[in-house]
C-alpha positions in Angstrom: -41.4 -87.0 55.6 -41.2 -87.7 59.4 -43.8 -89.5 60.9 -44.9 -85.8 62.8 -45.6 -84.2 59.8 -47.3 -87.4 58.7 -49.6 -87.6 61.3 -50.6 -84.2 61.5 -51.2 -83.9 57.8 -54.9 -82.4 57.6 -56.6 -85.0 55.3 -58.8 -83.4 53.3 -62.1 -84.2 55.4 -60.0 -83.3 58.3 -59.5 -80.0 60.8 -56.7 -79.9 63.4 -58.8 -79.8 66.1 -60.2 -83.2 65.2 -56.8 -84.9 64.9 -56.2 -83.1 68.4 -59.3 -84.3 69.9 -58.5 -87.9 68.6 -55.0 -87.6 70.1 -56.3 -86.2 73.6 -58.8 -89.2 73.6 -55.4 -91.8 72.9 -54.4 -90.3 75.9 -57.2 -90.8 78.1 -58.1 -94.2 77.0 -54.4 -95.0 77.5 -54.4 -93.9 80.8 -57.1 -95.7 81.9 -55.9 -99.4 80.7 -56.7 -99.9 77.7 -54.7 -101.1 75.2 -53.5 -99.7 71.9 -54.6 -102.1 70.3 -58.7 -102.0 71.8 -58.2 -97.9 71.0 -57.5 -99.0 67.9 -60.2 -101.0 67.6 -62.6 -98.5 69.4 -61.6 -95.5 66.5 -62.7 -98.8 64.0 -66.0 -99.2 65.8 -66.2 -95.6 65.5 -66.7 -95.2 61.7 -68.5 -98.1 61.1 -70.6 -96.2 59.0 -68.0 -95.7 56.5 -67.5 -92.0 57.0 -64.1 -91.4 57.0 -61.9 -92.2 54.0 -59.1 -94.1 53.9 -56.2 -91.5 54.0 -58.7 -89.5 57.0 -58.5 -93.0 59.2 -54.9 -93.1 58.3 -53.6 -89.9 59.5 -56.1 -90.4 62.8 -54.4 -94.1 63.0 -51.0 -92.1 63.6 -51.6 -89.7 66.1 -53.4 -91.5 67.8 -50.6 -94.5 67.5 -48.0 -91.3 68.4 -50.1 -89.7 71.6 -50.1 -93.3 72.9 -46.9 -94.4 73.0 -45.8 -90.7 74.5 -43.7 -90.3 71.0 -45.7 -86.8 70.7 -48.2 -84.6 72.6 -51.8 -83.9 71.6 -50.6 -80.2 71.4 -47.7 -80.9 69.5 -49.9 -83.0 66.9 -52.5 -79.9 66.2 -49.3 -77.7 66.1 -47.4 -79.7 63.6 -51.0 -79.8 61.4 -51.7 -75.9 61.9 -48.3 -75.9 60.5 -48.4 -77.7 57.8 -51.6 -77.0 56.7 -50.1 -73.0 56.3 -47.3 -74.2 54.5 -49.8 -75.8 51.7 -51.8 -72.8 51.7 -51.1 -71.2 48.5 
């Protein structure tokens, strides 16, 4: 499985729109001068209440990292998410 597919695979409790929003936010923080570690720490802080599963956090972390590093745009991640979701439908 490619890195993009792994990052775009929607975990049970996530939507492609949520993954897209996280990727967009990563770019905004990057453009404001935050480091990747700071952005990842912020994501962990958002989940302080433990509402996300480990799989959901991993998916978001991968999407955030891909977008932050410029390896994939938020749009590419969202389109791949939709494609993966549609392929997995019965």
